[in-house]
C-alpha positions in Angstrom: -9.5 11.7 -16.8 -7.4 8.5 -15.6 -3.4 9.0 -14.7 -2.5 7.1 -17.6 -4.1 9.3 -20.3 -2.6 12.4 -18.7 1.0 11.0 -18.6 0.6 9.5 -22.3 1.5 12.9 -23.7 4.5 12.7 -22.1 5.6 9.9 -22.9 4.8 10.3 -26.3 7.6 13.4 -26.5 10.2 11.3 -24.6 10.0 8.4 -26.8 9.8 10.7 -30.0 13.0 12.6 -28.6 14.9 8.7 -27.9 14.5 8.5 -31.7 15.8 11.4 -33.4 17.1 10.7 -36.3 20.6 11.4 -37.4 22.4 14.3 -36.2 25.3 16.0 -38.4 28.5 14.7 -36.4 32.4 14.7 -38.1 33.7 11.8 -35.8 30.2 9.3 -36.0 31.1 6.2 -37.2 27.4 7.2 -39.8 28.5 8.1 -42.9 26.0 10.0 -43.0 26.3 11.8 -39.5 29.9 12.3 -41.0 28.1 14.0 -44.5 26.2 16.0 -42.2 28.3 17.2 -40.3 31.1 18.4 -43.0 28.7 20.4 -45.2 27.6 22.0 -41.5 31.4 22.9 -41.9 30.7 24.6 -45.0 28.1 26.9 -43.7 30.9 27.7 -41.4 32.8 28.8 -43.9 35.7 26.5 -42.0 37.3 25.6 -45.4 40.5 23.6 -43.8 38.4 21.7 -41.8 36.2 21.0 -44.8 39.2 20.0 -46.5 40.3 17.3 -44.3 37.5 15.3 -44.8 38.1 15.0 -48.8 40.4 12.0 -47.5 37.3 10.4 -45.8 36.8 6.6 -47.6 33.0 7.0 -47.8 31.9 8.1 -51.0 29.2 10.6 -48.9 31.8 12.4 -46.9 33.6 13.2 -49.7 30.9 14.2 -51.7 29.5 16.8 -48.5 33.0 17.9 -48.5 32.6 19.1 -52.3 29.0 20.8 -51.5 30.6 22.5 -48.2 33.7 24.1 -50.4 30.7 24.8 -53.4 28.9 26.9 -50.5 32.1 28.5 -49.5 33.0 29.4 -52.6 36.6 30.3 -52.7 38.1 30.0 -55.9 41.4 29.6 -54.4 39.9 26.0 -53.1 39.8 24.7 -57.4 42.6 22.4 -56.8 40.4 19.9 -54.3 37.6 19.2 -57.1 40.3 19.3 -60.2 42.0 16.6 -58.1 39.0 14.5 -57.8 38.2 14.3 -61.5 42.1 14.0 -62.2 42.3 11.3 -60.1 42.6 7.3 -61.8 42.4 4.3 -60.3 46.0 2.7 -59.6 47.2 0.0 -62.2 47.7 -2.3 -59.4 44.0 -1.8 -58.4 42.2 -1.2 -61.6 38.5 -1.6 -59.5 39.3 0.4 -56.3 36.9 1.2 -54.4 38.1 4.6 -53.6 35.5 7.0 -53.2 37.0 9.4 -56.0 35.6 6.6 -58.3 31.9 7.3 -57.2 29.7 9.1 -59.8 28.0 11.0 -57.4 31.5 12.1 -55.8 32.8 13.1 -59.4 29.7 15.0 -60.5 29.8 17.2 -57.4 33.4 17.8 -58.2 31.8 19.4 -61.4 29.5 21.5 -59.8 31.5 22.8 -57.3 34.1 24.1 -60.2 30.8 25.6 -61.4 30.1 27.1 -58.2 33.4 28.2 -57.0 33.5 30.4 -60.4 37.4 29.8 -61.3 37.3 29.9 -65.4 40.4 27.3 -65.2 38.2 24.8 -64.3 36.9 24.9 -67.7 39.6 22.4 -69.3 39.0 19.9 -66.2 35.2 20.2 -67.3 35.9 19.5 -70.9 38.0 16.7 -70.0 34.7 15.0 -67.8 32.9 15.1 -71.1 34.8 11.8 -72.1 33.9 10.1 -68.5 32.0 6.7 -68.8 29.5 7.7 -66.3 26.5 9.8 -67.8 25.4 11.2 -64.5 28.9 12.7 -64.6 28.9 14.2 -68.2 25.6 15.7 -67.7 27.2 17.3 -64.5 29.4 18.2 -66.5 27.5 20.0 -69.1 25.5 22.1 -66.5 29.1 23.8 -64.8 30.5 24.4 -68.2 26.9 26.1 -69.0 27.9 28.5 -65.8 30.8 29.6 -68.0 29.3 30.2 -71.3 31.1 33.6 -71.8 34.0 31.9 -72.8 34.7 30.2 -76.1 36.0 26.7 -75.1 33.1 26.5 -72.5 30.7 26.8 -75.4 32.6 24.5 -77.7 32.4 22.0 -75.1 28.5 22.2 -74.7 28.1 21.5 -78.8 30.4 18.8 -79.0 28.5 17.3 -75.5 24.9 17.8 -78.3 26.0 14.9 -79.8 26.7 12.8 -77.0 25.7 8.8 -77.0 23.4 9.1 -73.8 20.3 11.0 -75.2 20.3 12.9 -71.9 23.3 14.3 -71.9 22.6 15.4 -75.6 19.8 17.0 -74.7 21.2 19.1 -71.8 23.6 20.5 -73.8 21.5 21.6 -76.5 19.1 23.3 -73.7 22.0 25.2 -71.8 22.8 25.8 -75.8 19.3 27.5 -76.1 19.6 29.2 -72.6 23.0 31.0 -73.5 22.7 31.9 -77.2 18.8 32.7 -77.3 18.7 30.6 -80.7 15.5 28.7 -79.9 15.2 27.3 -83.2 18.8 25.2 -83.8 17.8 21.9 -84.3 19.8 19.2 -82.2 22.8 18.5 -83.6 26.6 19.4 -82.7 26.6 20.6 -86.8 23.6 22.5 -86.8 25.3 24.7 -83.7 28.4 25.0 -85.2 26.6 26.7 -88.1 24.3 28.7 -85.9 27.3 29.9 -84.1 29.5 30.7 -86.7 30.9 33.9 -87.6 
């Protein structure tokens, strides 16, 4: 075999190594690498360091920080997803591109409330059922279902069955069926109110 043929596999390995994909690095200029780095902090359960990245200017990094807090699952960190969902664009900059405005961030905030299992977050999830983005409302429905033992969570799901977006209403309907075992209820808020009446 010619020498060039013997060295070809080694050359391919070197080339592959030099084309490595993104790396987890919270200090990278690349938002995706910062995202990976923050998620990794969650695996190490470094909640204090994770929370610092909620101030990042890129929505992907903030989403990663919320994912990491969800992974840690400490009820004491409810304040962070709540702050995201309570955020409002400043009056002098109503079209602000702040990461807390992004539907992916707001949806993950709902999921984080669910994951950390602090029932004080239910009121915030109920408010999220009025979000303009259907994706955020769906995330709020999923999160509320994890608190299904609480009457106010069930009431929120019943109201969400009537959501203007069919995907949100269907999800709320399916979550209620799972929680109650009532599979024969028609998909309307009124039908669910009657089905759950004492």
